[in-house]
C-alpha positions in Angstrom: 30.3 94.1 -61.9 31.9 94.8 -58.5 34.1 97.5 -60.1 31.1 99.2 -61.8 29.2 99.2 -58.5 32.1 100.8 -56.8 32.3 103.5 -59.5 28.6 104.3 -59.3 28.8 104.5 -55.5 31.7 107.0 -55.8 29.7 109.2 -58.2 26.7 109.7 -55.7 26.6 113.1 -53.9 26.2 113.4 -50.2 22.6 114.3 -49.4 21.9 117.8 -48.0 22.0 118.2 -44.3 19.4 120.4 -42.6 21.0 123.2 -40.6 19.7 125.7 -38.1 19.4 129.3 -39.2 22.6 130.3 -37.9 25.1 132.4 -39.7 27.8 129.8 -40.4 29.9 128.8 -43.3 28.5 125.7 -45.3 31.2 123.1 -46.0 30.9 120.2 -48.4 32.6 116.8 -48.0 35.3 116.0 -50.4 34.5 113.2 -53.0 37.3 111.3 -54.7 36.2 109.9 -58.0 38.1 106.9 -59.6 40.2 107.6 -62.5 39.9 105.8 -65.9 43.3 104.1 -65.4 42.1 102.4 -62.2 39.0 101.1 -63.8 41.0 99.6 -66.7 43.4 98.0 -64.4 40.7 96.3 -62.4 39.0 95.0 -65.6 42.3 93.7 -66.9 42.9 91.8 -63.6 39.4 90.4 -63.7 39.8 89.1 -67.3 43.3 87.7 -66.5 41.8 85.8 -63.5 39.0 84.5 -65.7 41.3 83.4 -68.5 43.6 81.6 -65.9 40.6 79.8 -64.4 39.3 78.9 -67.9 42.7 77.4 -68.8 42.8 75.4 -65.6 39.4 74.1 -66.2 40.3 73.2 -69.8 43.5 71.4 -68.6 41.6 69.5 -65.9 39.0 68.5 -68.4 41.6 67.2 -70.8 43.3 65.3 -68.0 40.0 63.8 -66.9 39.2 62.8 -70.5 42.5 61.1 -70.9 42.1 59.3 -67.5 38.6 58.1 -68.6 40.0 56.8 -71.8 42.8 55.0 -69.9 40.2 53.5 -67.5 38.0 52.4 -70.4 41.0 50.8 -72.0 41.9 49.0 -68.8 38.3 47.9 -68.3 38.1 46.6 -71.8 41.4 44.6 -71.3 40.2 43.2 -68.0 36.8 42.3 -69.5 38.6 40.6 -72.4 40.8 38.6 -70.0 37.8 37.6 -67.9 35.9 36.4 -71.0 39.0 34.4 -72.1 39.3 32.9 -68.6 35.5 32.1 -68.5 35.8 30.5 -71.9 38.8 28.4 -70.8 36.9 27.4 -67.6 33.9 26.3 -69.7 36.2 24.2 -71.9 37.7 22.6 -68.8 34.3 22.0 -67.3 33.1 20.4 -70.5 36.2 18.2 -70.6 35.7 17.2 -67.0 32.1 16.4 -67.7 33.0 14.3 -70.7 35.7 12.6 -68.6 33.2 11.8 -65.8 30.7 10.5 -68.3 33.2 8.1 -69.8 34.8 7.0 -66.5 34.3 3.2 -65.8 33.9 4.0 -62.1 30.9 5.7 -60.5 31.3 9.2 -59.2 28.8 10.7 -56.7 29.1 14.2 -55.3 27.3 15.1 -52.1 26.4 18.5 -50.9 26.7 19.7 -47.3 23.3 18.2 -46.4 24.2 14.7 -47.7 22.2 15.0 -50.9 23.5 13.9 -54.3 24.2 17.0 -56.3 26.1 15.3 -59.2 26.6 11.8 -60.5 27.9 10.1 -63.7 26.3 7.4 -65.8 28.5 4.7 -64.2 27.1 5.6 -60.8 23.6 5.4 -62.1 24.3 1.9 -63.6 25.6 0.7 -60.3 23.1 2.2 -57.9 20.0 2.7 -60.2 17.7 5.7 -60.5 16.8 8.1 -59.2 20.1 9.5 -57.8 20.1 13.3 -58.5 18.8 15.1 -55.4 18.4 11.9 -53.3 19.8 11.5 -49.8 22.9 9.3 -49.8 21.7 7.3 -46.8 18.5 6.5 -48.7 20.5 5.2 -51.7 22.6 3.0 -49.3 19.4 1.4 -47.9 18.0 1.0 -51.4 21.0 -0.4 -53.3 23.4 -2.0 -50.9 23.1 -5.5 -49.5 26.2 -6.2 -47.4 27.3 -9.9 -46.9 29.5 -11.5 -44.3 32.3 -12.3 -46.9 32.5 -8.8 -48.3 35.7 -7.9 -46.6 36.9 -4.5 -47.8 34.2 -4.4 -50.5 30.4 -4.0 -50.4 27.8 -6.1 -52.2 24.9 -4.6 -54.1 21.4 -6.1 -54.3 22.1 -7.5 -57.8 25.1 -9.4 -56.5 27.8 -7.1 -57.8 30.7 -6.0 -55.5 32.1 -2.5 -55.4 34.9 -0.8 -53.6 34.2 2.7 -52.1 36.6 5.5 -51.6 35.7 9.0 -50.4 37.2 12.4 -50.2 35.9 15.4 -48.3 35.3 18.8 -49.9 35.7 20.7 -46.7 32.3 21.9 -45.4 30.8 21.8 -48.8 30.2 18.1 -49.1 32.0 14.9 -50.2 33.1 13.0 -53.4 32.5 9.3 -53.5 34.2 7.0 -56.0 32.6 3.6 -56.7 34.6 0.9 -58.5 33.0 -2.3 -59.8 35.2 -5.2 -58.6 32.9 -8.1 -59.7 34.8 -9.1 -62.8 38.1 -8.5 -61.2 37.2 -10.8 -58.3 35.9 -13.5 -60.7 39.0 -13.5 -62.8 41.2 -13.6 -59.6 39.2 -16.5 -58.3 39.4 -18.3 -61.6 43.2 -17.7 -61.9 43.8 -18.8 -58.3 41.8 -22.0 -58.9 43.7 -22.8 -62.1 47.0 -22.2 -60.3 45.9 -24.5 -57.4 44.8 -27.2 -59.8 48.1 -26.9 -61.8 50.1 -27.2 -58.5 48.0 -30.2 -57.4 48.9 -32.0 -60.7 52.6 -31.4 -60.0 52.5 -32.6 -56.5 50.5 -35.8 -57.0 53.6 -38.0 -57.1 55.0 -36.5 -53.9 51.6 -36.7 -52.2 51.2 -40.3 -53.2 54.5 -41.0 -51.5 53.4 -39.2 -48.4 50.2 -41.2 -48.2 51.8 -44.6 -49.2 54.0 -44.6 -46.1 51.3 -44.4 -43.4 49.0 -46.6 -45.5 51.7 -49.3 -45.7 52.2 -49.1 -42.0 48.5 -49.3 -41.4 48.2 -52.4 -43.6 51.1 -54.0 -41.7 49.5 -53.4 -38.3 46.2 -54.6 -39.7 47.8 -57.9 -40.8 49.2 -58.4 -37.3 45.7 -58.0 -35.9 44.6 -61.1 -37.9 46.9 -63.3 -35.9 45.2 -65.5 -33.3 48.4 -65.5 -31.2 48.2 -61.7 -30.5 47.4 -60.9 -26.9 45.1 -58.1 -25.9 47.8 -55.6 -25.1 49.5 -55.9 -28.5 46.1 -55.9 -30.2 45.4 -52.6 -28.5 48.8 -51.1 -29.4 48.4 -52.1 -33.1 44.9 -50.7 -33.2 46.1 -47.4 -31.9 48.9 -47.3 -34.4 46.5 -48.1 -37.2 44.2 -45.2 -36.1 47.2 -42.8 -36.0 48.3 -43.8 -39.5 44.7 -43.5 -40.8 44.3 -40.1 -39.1 47.6 -39.0 -40.8 46.2 -40.0 -44.2 42.9 -38.3 -43.5 44.6 -35.1 -42.5 46.6 -35.0 -45.7 43.6 -35.7 -47.9 41.7 -33.0 -46.0 44.6 -30.6 -46.6 44.4 -31.4 -50.3 40.7 -30.6 -50.4 41.1 -27.3 -48.6 43.9 -26.3 -50.9 41.9 -27.2 -54.0 38.8 -25.4 -52.9 40.5 -22.2 -51.8 37.2 -20.6 -50.7 35.5 -21.9 -47.6 32.0 -21.2 -46.2 32.3 -19.2 -42.9 29.4 -21.0 -41.3 30.6 -21.3 -37.7 30.2 -18.6 -35.0 32.4 -19.3 -32.0 34.2 -17.4 -29.3 38.0 -17.2 -29.2 37.9 -19.2 -26.0 35.9 -22.0 -27.8 38.5 -22.0 -30.5 41.3 -22.3 -28.0 39.6 -25.3 -26.3 39.1 -27.1 -29.6 42.7 -26.5 -30.7 43.9 -27.8 -27.3 41.9 -31.0 -27.8 43.3 -31.5 -31.3 46.9 -31.0 -30.0 46.7 -33.6 -27.2 48.1 -36.5 -29.2 51.1 -34.7 -30.9 52.0 -33.1 -27.6 51.7 -36.3 -25.6 53.6 -38.5 -28.1 56.6 -36.0 -28.2 56.5 -35.0 -24.5 56.0 -31.4 -25.6 54.4 -28.5 -23.7 52.2 -25.6 -24.9 52.0 -22.2 -23.1 48.8 -20.3 -23.7 48.0 -16.6 -23.7 44.5 -15.3 -24.6 43.4 -11.6 -24.0 40.4 -11.6 -26.3 38.6 -14.8 -25.3 35.1 -13.2 -25.3 35.3 -12.0 -28.9 33.3 -13.9 -31.5 34.6 -15.0 -34.8 32.9 -16.1 -38.0 34.9 -19.0 -39.4 35.1 -22.4 -40.8 35.8 -24.2 -37.6 37.2 -27.5 -39.0 39.5 -25.8 -41.6 40.8 -23.2 -39.1 41.7 -25.8 -36.5 43.3 -27.9 -39.1 45.4 -25.0 -40.3 46.5 -24.2 -36.7 47.2 -27.8 -36.1 49.6 -27.8 -39.1 51.4 -24.9 -37.5 51.6 -26.8 -34.2 53.0 -29.9 -35.9 55.6 -27.9 -37.7 56.7 -26.3 -34.5 57.0 -29.7 -32.7 58.9 -31.2 -35.7 61.3 -28.3 -35.7 62.4 -29.2 -32.1 61.7 -32.9 -32.6 61.1 -33.8 -28.9 60.3 -32.0 -25.7 59.3 -28.9 -27.6 58.0 -25.9 -25.8 55.4 -23.9 -27.7 53.8 -20.5 -27.1 50.3 -20.0 -28.5 48.7 -16.6 -28.2 45.4 -15.0 -29.2 45.6 -11.2 -29.2 44.0 -8.2 -30.9 46.4 -6.1 -32.9 46.0 -2.3 -33.0 45.6 -0.7 -36.5 48.6 1.1 -38.0 46.5 3.4 -40.2 43.5 5.5 -39.4 41.1 3.7 -41.8 42.2 0.2 -40.6 40.6 -1.9 -37.8 42.0 -4.2 -35.1 42.6 -7.8 -36.1 42.7 -11.1 -34.3 46.2 -12.6 -34.4 46.7 -16.2 -33.6 50.5 -17.0 -33.2 52.2 -20.3 -32.8 55.9 -19.9 -31.7 58.6 -22.4 -31.0 62.1 -22.1 -29.6 63.8 -24.3 -32.2 66.8 -23.7 -34.6 64.9 -21.3 -36.8 64.5 -21.3 -40.6 67.3 -20.5 -43.1 66.9 -16.9 -44.3 67.0 -17.9 -48.0 64.0 -20.2 -47.5 61.8 -17.8 -45.4 60.4 -15.6 -48.2 59.1 -18.5 -50.2 57.7 -20.7 -47.5 54.0 -21.3 -48.0 54.5 -22.2 -51.6 54.2 -25.8 -52.8 57.5 -27.8 -52.7 59.2 -25.1 -50.6 59.9 -26.9 -47.3 62.6 -27.5 -44.7 61.8 -31.2 -44.5 63.6 -33.8 -46.6 60.4 -35.6 -47.6 58.0 -32.6 -47.3 55.8 -31.1 -50.0 55.2 -27.7 -48.5 51.4 -28.5 -48.5 51.0 -27.7 -44.8 51.9 -24.0 -44.9 50.2 -23.7 -48.3 47.0 -24.8 -46.6 47.5 -22.3 -43.8 47.8 -19.5 -46.3 44.7 -20.7 -48.2 42.7 -20.9 -44.9 43.8 -17.4 -43.9 42.8 -16.0 -47.3 39.4 -17.8 -47.1 38.9 -15.9 -43.7 39.8 -12.6 -45.4 43.0 -12.5 -43.5 46.7 -13.2 -44.1 49.6 -15.3 -42.9 53.0 -14.2 -41.6 56.1 -16.1 -40.8 59.0 -14.7 -38.8 62.1 -16.6 -37.8 65.5 -15.9 -36.2 68.4 -18.3 -36.6 69.0 -20.1 -33.3 66.1 -18.6 -31.5 63.0 -20.1 -33.1 60.1 -19.4 -35.4 56.7 -17.6 -35.0 53.9 -18.3 -37.4 50.9 -15.9 -37.2 47.5 -16.0 -38.7 45.4 -12.8 -38.9 41.7 -12.4 -39.2 40.2 -8.9 -40.0 38.1 -7.0 -37.5 35.1 -7.2 -39.9 34.7 -10.8 -38.8 34.9 -10.0 -35.0 32.1 -9.0 -32.6 31.8 -8.8 -28.9 30.0 -11.8 -27.4 27.4 -9.4 -26.0 26.3 -8.8 -29.6 25.8 -12.4 -30.5 
């Protein structure tokens, strides 16, 4: 079109110019008209440019079409992979759901606000309904009934005992695992009782010998008391000896009962200072008769313990007698009451009561088995004393530890968990 317009413009004549009536020569402007060859050349160039641009557009379209096809193929592949991954995740989710439903332990999932977002049938069986959507603290108030002898477990209102373990999910909530320990504890208690009764049957002959000796001495002293020729001083001496022998018999019988029962009611609430005073009174006779000395250290006297006072003092007296007998006479004992610091983050401080002597020590080969019946360092011993100490420690939800170094002495320690301790100000 531009070429045609140029050609038309070239063909137009210059318009006439008005001149004055003067005798001059009229000149016309020269006009150069385009030739046919120039017009053809311009048209050819225009068509060549058009064809070139058309080819470029065609090539670009084909490239774009191929790229679209590639992207569609990639999208289809990614979509297929995502569908496969989604299907696999659904299978895993179904398997996990089935696994949770068949788990014997209860599983509770809390959201960030402390509400129960998920739970399995075992959790519902333990805690009751409703659970879904409830606040965990409300479920605790509704279903839990802690008791003094729970230890590391928690009692429910229906009497069952469960252990609880938790794991954080970052800021999103928490997972709580509940395990029913009721049947396990019942079987353990039953097995422990059967073992104790079996051990008692085996030790009856040895114990009869232990009782017969002080009983024979008591009967002999009682026979002397019947003599009219006995003066008051001798009568007093024989009376004291009879009482000592009878006390020895009573202590051995009491040890048998404690060992047979295994479990003790923790009915007494006393301070550590009160426990120290009671133990010191019980130790007066063995210390005096052997010219022995006890050194005391107590850095937790105001703490309160829940215990069976009689059984605990009896067990500690067994440790004192063992320490005195290890040295025989003029023994020097160190008795300490301290609070141990926890070694792990989820543990609590414990009360440690230690009775240490400076005797010859215990042979290394006997040390691991001491505390079992018939394992003893004494020629006529039965091992009942330390067995009773272990039973008392277990009844107080604690444990017993024995350390000894040859030629330096022995240290016997009884531990009570922090769950049974309170400051006296909270009494």
